[in-house]
C-alpha positions in Angstrom: -1.9 41.9 -69.0 -4.4 42.0 -66.2 -3.8 40.2 -63.0 -6.6 38.4 -61.1 -7.1 40.3 -57.9 -9.6 37.8 -56.5 -8.4 35.3 -53.8 -9.6 31.8 -53.5 -10.9 30.2 -50.3 -7.3 29.8 -49.0 -6.2 33.4 -49.8 -3.1 33.8 -51.9 -0.5 31.1 -52.0 2.0 33.1 -49.9 0.0 34.8 -47.2 -3.3 33.0 -47.1 -1.9 29.6 -45.9 -1.8 28.3 -42.4 1.8 29.5 -42.0 4.1 31.7 -43.8 7.0 30.3 -45.7 9.4 31.3 -42.9 7.2 29.8 -40.3 6.9 26.7 -42.4 10.7 26.3 -42.3 10.7 26.6 -38.5 8.0 24.0 -38.2 9.7 21.7 -40.6 13.0 22.1 -38.7 11.4 21.1 -35.4 9.6 18.1 -36.8 6.1 19.6 -36.8 4.0 21.6 -34.4 2.8 18.6 -32.5 6.4 17.5 -31.6 7.1 21.0 -30.3 4.1 20.8 -28.0 5.0 17.3 -26.7 8.4 18.5 -25.5 7.8 22.0 -24.3 4.3 22.2 -23.1 3.2 21.0 -19.6 1.2 17.8 -19.3 -2.3 17.5 -17.8 -0.9 17.6 -14.3 1.1 20.8 -14.9 4.4 19.0 -14.6 7.2 18.9 -17.1 8.0 15.5 -18.5 11.6 15.9 -17.4 10.4 16.4 -13.9 8.2 13.3 -14.1 11.2 11.4 -15.3 13.3 12.4 -12.3 10.5 11.4 -10.0 10.2 8.0 -11.7 13.9 7.4 -11.3 13.7 8.4 -7.6 10.8 6.0 -7.1 12.7 3.2 -8.7 15.6 3.8 -6.4 13.3 3.7 -3.4 11.7 0.5 -4.6 15.2 -1.1 -5.0 16.0 0.0 -1.4 12.8 -1.5 -0.2 13.5 -4.8 -2.0 16.9 -5.0 -0.4 15.5 -4.3 3.1 12.8 -7.0 2.6 15.5 -9.4 1.4 17.5 -8.8 4.5 14.5 -9.2 6.7 13.7 -12.4 4.9 17.1 -13.7 5.6 16.8 -12.6 9.3 13.4 -14.4 9.5 14.9 -17.6 8.1 17.7 -17.4 10.6 15.2 -17.0 13.4 13.2 -20.0 12.2 16.4 -22.1 12.2 17.2 -21.0 15.7 13.6 -21.7 16.9 13.7 -25.2 15.4 17.0 -25.9 17.0 15.6 -24.8 20.4 12.6 -27.0 19.9 14.8 -30.0 19.2 16.9 -29.2 22.3 13.9 -28.8 24.5 12.4 -32.1 23.2 15.7 -33.9 24.0 15.8 -32.4 27.5 12.2 -33.4 28.2 13.0 -36.9 27.0 16.0 -37.1 29.4 14.0 -35.7 32.3 11.1 -38.2 31.6 13.6 -41.1 31.5 15.1 -40.0 34.8 11.6 -39.7 36.3 10.7 -43.2 35.2 13.9 -44.6 36.7 13.3 -42.9 40.0 9.7 -44.2 40.0 11.1 -47.8 39.4 13.4 -47.4 42.4 10.8 -45.9 44.7 7.9 -48.2 43.8 9.8 -51.2 45.3 10.2 -49.5 48.6 7.7 -49.5 51.4 6.2 -46.0 51.3 5.5 -44.3 54.5 2.4 -42.1 53.9 3.8 -39.5 56.3 6.8 -39.0 54.1 6.8 -36.2 51.6 7.5 -38.2 48.5 6.8 -41.7 47.1 5.0 -43.6 44.4 1.3 -43.6 44.0 -0.7 -45.9 41.6 -2.9 -43.6 39.6 -6.3 -45.2 38.9 -5.9 -47.7 41.7 -9.2 -48.4 43.5 -9.2 -47.6 47.3 -10.7 -50.7 48.9 -11.1 -49.3 52.5 -14.5 -47.6 51.8 -15.8 -50.9 50.3 -14.9 -52.9 53.4 -16.4 -50.2 55.6 -19.6 -50.2 53.6 -19.7 -54.0 53.6 -19.7 -54.0 57.4 -22.9 -52.0 57.4 -24.6 -54.2 54.7 -23.7 -57.8 55.7 -23.2 -60.0 58.8 -19.6 -60.1 60.1 -19.0 -63.6 58.7 -19.8 -62.3 55.2 -18.1 -58.9 55.2 -14.7 -59.9 53.8 -16.2 -62.2 51.1 -18.8 -59.7 50.0 -16.3 -56.8 50.0 -13.8 -58.8 47.9 -16.4 -59.9 45.5 -17.7 -56.3 44.9 -14.1 -55.0 44.7 -13.3 -57.5 42.0 -16.4 -56.4 40.1 -15.5 -52.8 40.4 -11.9 -53.3 39.2 -13.2 -55.3 36.2 -15.6 -52.5 35.5 -12.8 -49.9 35.7 -10.8 -51.9 33.1 -13.6 -52.1 30.7 -12.9 -49.7 27.8 -16.6 -49.7 26.8 -17.5 -48.1 30.1 -16.8 -44.4 29.8 -19.1 -42.5 32.2 -17.8 -39.0 31.2 -19.5 -36.0 29.6 -18.2 -32.7 28.2 -19.3 -29.4 29.6 -18.6 -26.1 27.8 -17.7 -22.7 29.3 -17.8 -20.2 26.5 -14.9 -21.3 24.2 -13.5 -23.7 26.8 -14.7 -27.3 27.4 -14.0 -29.8 30.2 -14.5 -33.6 30.5 -16.2 -34.5 33.8 -17.9 -37.5 35.4 -21.4 -38.2 34.2 -23.1 -38.6 37.6 -26.3 -39.9 35.8 -24.5 -42.9 34.5 -26.5 -46.0 35.3 -23.7 -48.0 37.0 -22.5 -45.0 39.1 -26.1 -44.4 40.2 -26.4 -48.0 41.4 -23.0 -47.9 43.2 -24.0 -44.7 45.0 -27.5 -45.9 46.0 -26.4 -49.4 47.2 -22.9 -48.8 48.6 -23.0 -45.1 49.6 -21.1 -41.9 48.9 -17.7 -43.1 50.1 -17.5 -46.0 47.7 -18.9 -43.9 44.9 -16.2 -41.2 45.5 -13.5 -43.9 45.5 -14.7 -45.2 42.1 -15.0 -41.7 40.7 -11.5 -40.9 41.8 -10.1 -44.0 40.2 -12.0 -43.3 37.0 -10.7 -39.7 36.9 -7.1 -40.8 37.4 -7.3 -43.5 34.8 -8.8 -41.1 32.3 -5.9 -38.6 32.9 -3.0 -41.0 33.1 -4.0 -44.0 31.0 -7.3 -43.6 29.2 -6.4 -46.1 26.5 -5.0 -48.9 28.6 -7.3 -48.4 31.6 -5.0 -49.9 34.2 -3.2 -48.1 37.1 0.2 -46.5 36.4 2.8 -45.5 38.9 3.4 -41.8 39.5 5.9 -39.8 41.6 3.7 -38.3 44.2 3.9 -35.6 46.9 1.8 -37.1 49.7 1.9 -34.0 51.8 0.4 -31.7 49.2 -1.6 -34.4 47.4 -0.2 -33.7 44.0 2.3 -34.9 41.4 5.8 -34.5 42.7 8.5 -32.8 40.7 11.6 -34.6 39.7 13.6 -32.4 42.0 11.5 -33.4 45.0 12.0 -37.1 44.2 15.8 -36.7 43.8 15.9 -34.8 47.1 13.9 -37.5 48.9 16.2 -40.2 47.5 19.3 -38.3 48.6 18.0 -37.9 52.2 17.1 -41.6 52.2 20.6 -42.5 51.3 22.1 -40.2 53.9 19.8 -41.6 56.6 20.5 -45.2 55.5 24.2 -44.6 55.9 24.0 -42.6 59.1 26.2 -44.3 61.7 26.6 -47.3 59.4 23.0 -48.4 60.2 20.8 -49.1 57.2 17.1 -49.5 57.2 15.7 -46.0 57.9 12.3 -44.6 56.8 11.2 -41.1 56.4 8.4 -39.7 58.7 6.8 -36.3 59.1 7.3 -34.6 62.4 6.8 -31.0 63.5 9.9 -28.9 64.2 10.3 -26.2 66.8 8.4 -23.8 64.5 5.4 -26.1 64.2 6.3 -27.0 60.6 6.1 -30.5 59.4 9.6 -31.7 58.4 10.8 -35.1 57.3 13.0 -37.1 59.7 14.4 -40.6 59.3 13.9 -43.3 62.0 14.9 -47.0 62.0 12.3 -49.3 60.5 
């Protein structure tokens, strides 16, 4: 019997295949060639999968640590917020108490006769100074008409100052800052200045400025604790100190009725002394 020595396209059944029978057994035992490559061969970055797995586990641990730290910081932040709110409430209460004490002190002092040479007293903010008006009236009218004309014009000015529709202010801007100032081109102010002079004009402007600062909505004078020596708002401490010295002076030698006056001491500094009224 003759054997066919020719081989087909795949070679003979034993040696011409992709793998030998022995190799085929190895491949089959390992689940195929592709599976072998996926476990043993490096990936595109040249790292073993096992190494990548370790790095992923390490990254997860770091993420957990970061989350814990953020959680702790969040709790610390909430605690700080609570403390801040508590401080705000405490400060608000303290300010309310100080303002109440200031009002009570003003009520006590405003009924006293204030000596302008004393350090501290009560000043009506927005009150019109009438002295410049009477001085100007003496220049404008006969002596017999001075008092009447001055009082008439003073009444007109005070009524004008109370008028909420009269608001002779303008806003000027300095970069990002702005400031509200007197509009010196206001028609009424121009008339006051031209007919009654600079002193009356300045008195009206001062009253307007104080009203705008202390009582812009009500437009009537309000009492304020005042440092007459420095020409500014007095502190609560200055007011309390003044009242204390008044009490000491009133009880000195059992003789009430003292007032405070400013006199120079041996160093040439003005100090407050108390003398009988």
